[in-house]
N, C-alpha and C positions, 0 to 999 in steps of 0.2 A: 079606806085607802085607795086611792087612785093611782094610775101608771101612766107613763109616757113611752112609747113603743116609735122607733125610727118607721117613716115611712116612704112612700115611694119618692117623694121630693127629696129626700135626704141623700147625702154624699154617698153614703155608704149603703143606701138601699133600705127596701124593707125589712124589718128586725122581728123576730118573733120572741125576744126576750125584753123585758122592760130595761130601758135605759135609765127611767128616773122613778121614784116614787114620792107622792106627795103626802107627807105627814104633818096636821097642825100650821098648814100654811107656810111650810118648809117645804123644799123640792131636793131629795138626795140623790147620788147617783145609785143605781140598782144595779145587780147582779148581771144584767147584759151589757152595762155601759164597758168601753173598751179600757178603762181605768178601775174597774172593779166596783163594788159596794163601797161608797165614802161614808164615813162616821160625820162628817161635817156638812151643812147644807151648801146646795151651790146657788140656791136662787132663794127667795123670800116672794111670799104673793102677800100683796097689801093693796087695799082698795081698788082691786081690779087689774094690777098692775104688777109686774116681775121683776125685781130686783136681783142683781148678783148679789151674793150672801159670802161670808167670809172664807167659805170652802171651796169657792170657785178660783179656778186658776189665773184667770184674767183679772187685772184692774178694774174699777168703775163701778164701786159697790152704791155711790150717792144716786145714781139716776135709775130709772127704769129702763130696762131692755125691750119689754113687751108690753103689750096693753090687751087686756083679755076683753072680750065683748060677747 
């Protein structure tokens, strides 16, 4: 399982606790996230692109938000 941590460019600065966990191509809020651990995925990773998923608080699930290289 991979984890995402806030880094120096994040608005809230570097974080010691993971904000997101990646499991089976889905990205879930983890215990370090300000909203706490999430049961629903916020993002999905498909074909090298990151899409908002049904658990994300913002709309726009049909289009990718990030491209992984």
